C-alpha positions in Angstrom: 0.0 0.0 0.0 1.2 3.5 -0.8 2.8 5.6 1.8 0.2 8.2 1.1 -2.6 6.2 2.8 -0.6 3.9 5.1 1.7 5.2 7.8 4.5 3.1 9.1 3.2 0.7 11.7 6.5 1.1 13.7 5.2 3.4 16.4 8.3 2.6 18.4 11.6 2.8 16.5 15.2 2.0 16.9 18.2 4.3 17.0 21.0 3.2 14.7 24.4 4.8 15.3 26.7 4.1 12.4 30.2 3.2 13.6 33.2 2.3 11.4 34.0 -1.3 12.2 35.9 -2.0 15.5 32.9 -3.4 17.3 32.3 -2.1 20.8 34.5 1.0 20.6 33.5 3.7 23.0 33.9 7.5 22.8 33.6 9.3 26.2 31.0 6.9 27.5 28.8 6.8 24.5 28.6 3.3 23.0 29.0 3.7 19.2 28.6 0.0 18.2 26.5 -3.0 18.9 28.2 -5.2 21.6 29.4 -8.5 20.1 26.8 -11.2 20.3 23.9 -8.9 21.0 21.0 -9.8 18.8 17.9 -9.1 20.9 17.0 -6.2 23.2 13.9 -5.9 25.4 12.5 -2.4 25.6 9.8 -1.5 28.2 8.2 1.1 26.0 5.6 3.5 27.4 3.3 2.3 24.5 3.7 -1.4 25.1 6.6 -3.8 25.6 8.4 -4.7 22.4 11.5 -6.7 21.4 13.9 -5.6 18.8 15.7 -8.5 17.2 18.7 -7.8 14.9 19.3 -10.4 12.2 22.8 -10.2 10.8 21.9 -12.5 7.9 19.2 -10.2 6.5 20.5 -7.0 8.1 17.0 -6.1 9.3 15.2 -5.6 12.5 12.3 -7.8 13.6 10.0 -5.8 15.8 8.0 -8.1 18.0 5.0 -6.3 19.7 3.5 -8.4 22.5 0.1 -7.1 21.8 0.0 -6.6 18.0 2.1 -9.5 16.7 5.3 -8.7 14.8 6.6 -6.8 11.8 9.9 -7.1 9.9 11.4 -3.7 9.4 14.1 -3.9 6.6 14.6 -0.2 6.9 18.4 -0.2 6.7 20.7 -2.6 4.9 24.4 -2.5 5.3 27.1 -3.2 2.7 28.7 -5.6 5.2 28.8 -6.2 8.9 32.3 -4.7 8.9 31.0 -1.4 7.6 28.4 -0.6 10.3 27.5 -1.8 13.7 24.1 -1.2 15.3 23.2 0.4 18.6 19.6 -0.2 19.3 17.8 2.3 21.6 14.1 3.0 22.2 13.0 6.0 20.2 9.5 7.2 19.4 9.1 7.4 15.7 6.1 8.1 13.5 7.0 8.9 9.9 6.0 7.8 6.5 8.0 5.2 4.6 8.1 6.1 1.0 9.0 4.0 -2.1 11.5 5.2 -4.7 8.7 5.1 -7.3 6.5 7.5 -5.2 9.4 10.0 -4.9 10.3 9.7 -8.6 6.7 10.6 -9.4 6.6 13.5 -7.0 9.9 15.0 -8.4 9.3 14.2 -12.1 12.1 11.6 -11.9 14.3 13.9 -10.0 14.2 16.6 -12.7 17.1 19.1 -12.5 14.5 21.8 -13.1 13.1 21.0 -9.7 16.4 20.9 -7.9 16.4 23.5 -5.2 19.8 22.7 -3.5 22.9 20.6 -3.9 25.5 19.6 -1.4 28.4 17.2 -1.0 26.2 14.2 -0.5 23.4 14.7 -3.0 20.7 17.0 -4.3 17.5 18.4 -2.8 14.4 18.5 -5.1 11.0 20.1 -4.8 8.2 17.6 -5.1 4.4 17.3 -4.9 2.6 14.2 -3.5 -0.6 12.9 -4.9 -2.6 14.7 -2.2 -1.0 18.0 -3.4 1.3 18.2 -0.4 4.5 20.1 -1.2 7.7 18.3 -0.1 11.5 18.6 -0.4 13.3 15.4 -1.1 17.0 14.9 -0.3 18.6 12.2 -2.5 21.9 11.0 -1.1 24.5 10.1 -3.7 26.1 6.7 -3.9 29.4 7.8 -2.3 29.7 5.2 0.5 30.2 5.5 4.2 30.0 9.2 5.0 26.8 9.8 3.0 25.3 6.8 4.6 26.3 7.9 8.1 24.7 11.3 7.5 21.5 9.7 6.3 21.3 7.5 9.4 22.1 10.4 11.7 19.4 12.7 10.2 16.8 10.0 10.5 17.7 9.4 14.1 17.7 13.1 15.0 14.6 14.2 13.2 12.8 11.0 14.1 13.1 12.0 17.8 12.9 15.8 17.9 10.0 18.0 17.1 10.0 21.8 17.4 8.6 24.7 15.5 12.1 25.9 14.7 13.4 22.6 13.4 12.5 21.4 9.9 10.0 18.6 9.9 11.0 15.2 8.6 7.9 13.7 6.9 9.4 10.4 6.0 12.3 8.5 4.4 13.1 5.8 1.9 15.8 3.1 1.9 15.2 0.8 -1.0 17.2 -1.3 -3.4 16.8 -0.7 -7.2 18.9 -1.2 -10.3 21.3 1.6 -9.2 21.8 0.1 -5.7 20.4 1.2 -2.4 18.5 4.4 -2.6 18.7 6.6 0.5 16.2 9.5 0.6 14.7 11.9 3.1 11.4 13.7 2.7 10.9 17.0 4.5 8.2 19.7 4.6 8.8 22.2 1.8 9.9 25.7 2.9 9.3 28.1 0.0 11.6 31.0 1.0 14.8 29.1 0.7 17.7 29.6 3.1 18.9 32.7 5.1 22.2 32.5 3.1 20.3 32.8 -0.2 18.8 36.1 0.9 22.0 37.5 2.5 24.4 36.6 -0.3 22.4 36.4 -3.6 21.9 39.7 -5.4 18.9 38.1 -7.3 16.8 37.6 -4.1 15.1 40.3 -2.0 17.2 41.5 1.0 15.9 40.6 4.4 14.6 43.6 6.4 16.3 44.3 9.7 13.2 43.3 11.8 13.1 40.0 9.9 16.7 39.4 10.6 16.1 39.9 14.3 13.2 37.4 14.2 15.4 34.9 12.4 18.1 35.3 15.1 15.5 34.5 17.7 14.1 31.5 15.9 17.5 30.0 15.3 18.4 30.5 19.0 15.1 28.8 20.0 16.0 25.8 17.8 19.5 25.5 19.2 18.2 25.9 22.8 15.8 23.1 22.3 18.5 20.8 20.9 20.9 21.6 23.8 18.5 21.9 26.8 15.0 21.0 25.8 15.2 17.2 26.0 16.5 14.5 28.4 19.6 14.2 26.2 21.6 16.8 24.4 22.1 17.1 20.6 25.0 19.2 19.3 24.3 20.5 15.8 28.0 20.7 14.7 27.2 22.3 11.4 25.2 25.4 12.3 25.4 28.0 9.4 23.1 30.3 7.4 22.6 27.8 4.6 21.1 25.3 7.1 18.5 27.8 8.3 15.4 27.7 6.1 12.5 30.1 5.9 8.8 29.1 5.7 6.0 31.1 4.0 5.7 33.4 7.0 9.5 33.9 7.2 9.8 31.8 10.3 13.3 30.2 10.5 13.9 26.5 10.9 17.1 24.6 11.4 17.8 21.9 8.8 20.4 19.3 7.8 21.3 17.3 10.8 23.7 14.8 9.1 26.7 15.9 11.2 24.8 16.2 14.6 26.1 14.3 17.6 24.8 13.3 21.0 26.3 15.5 23.7 28.6 14.2 26.4 27.4 11.6 28.9 26.9 12.6 32.6 30.2 13.5 34.3 32.0 14.1 31.0 32.9 17.5 29.7 33.0 16.9 25.9 32.7 14.4 23.1 35.9 13.6 21.2 35.2 13.3 17.5 36.7 13.9 14.0 36.6 17.6 13.1 33.9 18.2 10.5 31.8 21.2 9.5 32.2 24.3 7.5 35.2 26.6 7.4 34.5 29.9 9.2 31.9 28.5 11.6 33.7 25.9 13.6 34.9 26.9 17.1 38.7 27.2 17.5 39.0 24.6 20.4 37.1 22.1 18.3 39.4 22.6 15.3 42.5 22.3 17.5 41.5 19.4 19.7 38.5 17.6 18.3 36.7 18.2 21.6 33.0 19.0 20.9 30.6 20.6 23.3 27.4 22.6 23.0 29.5 25.7 23.3 30.9 24.9 19.8 27.4 25.6 18.5 27.3 28.8 20.5 30.4 30.0 18.7 28.8 29.2 15.3 25.8 31.1 16.4 27.9 34.2 17.1 29.4 34.0 13.6 25.9 33.8 12.2 24.8 36.9 14.1 27.6 38.8 12.3 26.4 37.4 9.0 23.0 38.9 9.7 24.5 42.3 10.7 27.0 42.6 7.8 25.4 40.5 5.0 28.9 38.9 4.5 30.2 35.3 4.5 32.4 34.1 7.4 35.1 33.5 4.8 35.1 35.2 1.4 38.2 34.8 -0.8 36.7 37.3 -3.3 37.2 40.2 -0.9 40.4 42.2 -0.4 42.9 40.3 1.8 42.2 42.3 4.9 38.4 41.7 4.6 38.3 38.0 3.7 37.8 36.7 7.3 34.6 38.2 8.7 35.5 38.2 12.4 38.9 39.8 11.8 37.3 42.4 9.6 34.6 43.5 12.0 36.8 43.7 15.1 38.3 47.2 14.5 34.9 48.6 13.8 33.2 47.7 17.1 34.4 50.4 19.5 33.4 53.4 17.5 29.8 54.2 16.5 30.7 55.7 13.1 33.0 52.8 12.3 30.4 50.3 13.4 27.9 51.7 10.8 30.4 50.8 8.1 30.0 47.1 8.7 26.2 47.1 8.4 24.8 45.4 5.3 24.5 48.1 2.6 21.5 46.3 1.2 19.6 47.4 4.2 19.8 50.9 2.7 19.8 52.6 6.1 16.5 50.9 7.2 17.7 49.5 10.6 17.9 50.3 14.3 21.5 51.1 15.0 21.0 50.5 18.7 19.6 47.0 18.2 22.5 46.2 15.7 25.0 47.2 18.4 23.2 45.0 21.0 23.2 42.1 18.6 26.9 42.5 18.0 27.5 42.5 21.7 25.6 39.2 22.0 27.7 37.8 19.2 30.9 38.9 21.0 29.8 37.0 24.1 29.3 33.9 22.0 32.7 34.3 20.4 34.7 34.3 23.7 37.9 32.2 23.2 37.4 29.9 26.2 34.2 27.8 25.7 33.4 27.8 29.5 33.0 31.6 29.4 30.5 31.5 26.6 26.8 31.7 27.6 24.4 28.7 27.2 22.0 28.9 24.3 19.1 29.6 26.7 21.0 32.6 28.0 21.7 33.7 24.4 18.0 33.3 23.6 17.0 35.5 26.5 19.3 38.3 25.4 18.1 38.1 21.8 14.5 38.2 23.0 15.1 41.4 24.8 16.6 43.0 21.6 13.7 41.8 19.5 11.1 43.0 21.9 12.7 46.4 22.3 12.9 46.9 18.6 9.3 45.8 18.0 8.2 48.3 20.6 9.8 51.2 18.7 9.0 50.2 15.2 6.2 48.2 13.5 8.7 47.0 10.9 8.9 47.0 7.1 6.6 44.6 5.4 8.3 41.9 3.3 6.8 40.3 0.3 5.0 37.0 1.0 7.6 35.0 -0.9 10.5 35.7 -3.0 11.2 32.1 -3.8 11.7 31.9 -7.6 9.4 29.8 -9.7 11.9 27.7 -11.7 9.6 27.1 -14.7 8.5 30.7 -14.9 12.0 32.0 -14.7 13.2 29.7 -17.5 10.3 30.8 -19.7 11.1 34.5 -19.1 14.8 33.9 -19.9 13.8 32.2 -23.2 11.5 35.1 -24.0 14.1 37.7 -23.3 16.7 36.0 -25.4 14.3 35.6 -28.2 13.3 39.3 -28.0 17.0 40.4 -28.1 17.7 38.3 -31.1 14.6 39.8 -32.8 15.7 43.4 -31.9 19.2 42.7 -33.5 17.5 42.6 -36.9 15.4 45.7 -36.5 16.7 49.1 -37.9 18.4 51.2 -35.2 15.8 54.0 -35.3 13.0 51.5 -34.4 14.7 49.5 -31.7 13.7 51.7 -28.8 10.0 51.6 -29.7 10.1 47.8 -30.1 11.9 47.2 -26.8 9.3 49.4 -24.9 6.5 47.3 -26.4 8.2 44.0 -25.5 9.5 44.7 -22.0 6.3 45.1 -20.0 5.0 41.7 -21.2 8.3 39.9 -20.6 8.8 41.0 -17.0 5.2 40.6 -16.0 4.9 38.4 -12.9 1.8 36.7 -11.6 
């Protein structure tokens, strides 16, 4: 039966942590692999008792529900037992299980015209289900272990968490076909793209100052929930403007949890892990030692605040040498009011509250303290950002922003073809008549519905 009318029966799910061979290796008290010989785990779920049985021969999980019989869950197949080990933990999970065929239909066979993003481990496509629900589909490329680990991590994280400032995972797909195992994730579709798109692209509308403040608050809410809102802690590890998406009302939601990690166990100060992430956002102590804490995310958030203030990337090789590193460039401008105005995003065109911009920079500076212990927790950061937003809202109603500036791919391609055709036509028209013809053509060509 289709995923459109039959949800997964697995109301309780398992948590798979991919480890690279070496069964049983521990990292700061967190078991990353299935203990040797473990094939059955009893879980006293709050729904009802179940048994998860791992079968190495078929690489699947047999979920035995004492009240409702059993169900085989071949959700994840491994290349070999040496590639991945399994750590089974009780996790509440209620997501759709899609087939490759359904997602091919929704995305017109993963048409490039519907591609809305592309990363190191695959593309993201806009799609429409048969019930007219808009979705975003991430298709992971066939590049082996790292892509697979990120797929597993994202299913684990978004299968557990639920918050208004985190993108919603609607379902997933792990299915064999002629091209091998297909690993896909299905999210809610957010029409206004990413914060980075609006800050860096000259072809998209700039974000008004009040909207930037609200985005800062939404992002802080999302991180606070991950760090402090659950019984366990999740460290994002790849917090950046391209991973903050905007819905139709310009609310911000964190996305792309492929590099996320569980926080340190009780009594431990950090998690030791390989250094991954994006240049310009990673905390210095994490780069130097591989020691990861929630304060690493706090540092990344501070960098992001300066992105909102300046409209610049954390690292931009296209700038003059003394302006390439954002944090080094802004530092001399912070002590003087006139100098501070020079770092504000020129696309704001003077429509901002200088006082709130200075306060936001002060919050960023607290997040960017060198020693992680001296940085505030995200809940403290959220409290400070809230005060800035509320004070700004009290002084100004804000500048309205268009409902959506997300481009319609098909319409844009049609307009480009029309413009190119019109230019070719004008080339063959006598010079004295060109201006008249162009005036007649242009209003029709740029008309937008």
